[in-house]
N, C-alpha and C positions, 0 to 999 in steps of 0.2 A: 531727746526724744529724736526718734531717727526716722528719717520721711520715707514714707512707701516708695518702692521703688514702682516705676510704670511700663507695662509691660509693653512689648513693640509689637505688632504686628509681623514684623520683620525677623524676629526672634524667633517665632512659632513657627513660621514658614521653614527658616533653616532647619531646625528642629524636624520638621516632618519631612523635608528634604534627604537628611540625611538617615531616617530611619527606612525611606524608599530605595535610596541607594545601597543600604546595607541590607536589604530582604532581596531586591535586585540580585545583588554579587550572589547571594546565598542561594535562589534559584538558579542563575547560571551554571555556578558549582555542582550541584545536585543533575541539572543537566546533562553538562559533560562528563560526568561519572554513570549515568545512564540509569537514573533513579526513576524517571519518568519512560523507561523503555516498558511497552506494552506485550512486548515479544517473552515467551517464558524462556527459562534455561533450555538448552536443548531443541530449540524449533527455529527455523529459519523463514522470513516471510519469504510467501510467493506470489505474485501477478500474473494471473493468467490475463493475457490480450488480446483481441480480434481486432485484425485491421484488415483494409482492403476499398477494391472499388464497388464491390457485391454492398447493397442496401442494408441488406439482412443476412442473418445464418440460423442454422440449429447447431445446436452446442450442448456436450456434455462434459463433465469434468468430476475428478478426485474431489471430493470432500474433506477437509480435516479426520475425519473419523473413520477414514478409508472407503467410505460408498460413495459411489458414483451418483451423480444428478440423473432425474427423468430427463428426455430431451425438452431443451430451453429454445425460443424462438428469439431472437437479438436482434437490435439495428446496430450496426457497424458504424463508429467503431463502440467499442465493448469491452470493460477491464473489470476485475475483480480482485481483490488482494484478502489474503488468508494467511495466520500460521502453518506450519505444518511440523509433525517432528522430523529431525534427521533421522536418514534412510529408507525415508515413505518414498513409495512408487505412487507417483503422478501423472495423468495424461487428461489432453484437454485436446478434446474431437470437435473439429467445424466443420459442418455440413453446406454446401452450397443449394440451396432448396432450387432456384431460380437457372441455376447454371448459367449465369451469365456474371462476367466481372470475376475477380479476382481476393483469393481471401488470405489472411496470413495468420497463421495462431505464433504468438511469442509467449514464451513463460521467461518471468525476471524474477532473478532468485537475490534477495535482499536491494532490490531496487535496481540491479544490473543485470541487460540482456545474457540470458543463459541457454536459451532452447528457441528456433526459429524455424518454422517451415512454411511454405504456399502453394496456394494451389491455384492455378492459371485454368480460366474458362476453358473446355467444358469440363475438365476434371472435377469432380463435385465433393471431394471430403480430404480435409488434412488432418494431421493429428500430431501433436508435441507431448512429448512425456520423458519422465527420467526419473533415478534415485536422486534424492535429497542428499546434496553432501552433508 
């Protein structure tokens, strides 16, 4: 008659560790292959950014469907990131209602600086725009 094998906590822990490692490596491979990329094919990620010494600004910007927003009052600094189709014309317009302080509009393309303009008081508005490559 054979003796029952006693299970140790160490063996179970080792099995769990191996499973977690295999799942982790698999997730890393999927990530590196772009499986978790939320941007559709043929689109670029644009970040609208407003910076400066002014405390507030009024802005309008192009939305992914091509329409422009209504005038929006924001606190500076401000940013918004969205996906746009390649070839689309986009514009961010920034106004300085107090005409004090400086304002800068920036467009980032896939996380890298793309377009930038600065308005120094008393100039009251600045725009950044372009055709998405």
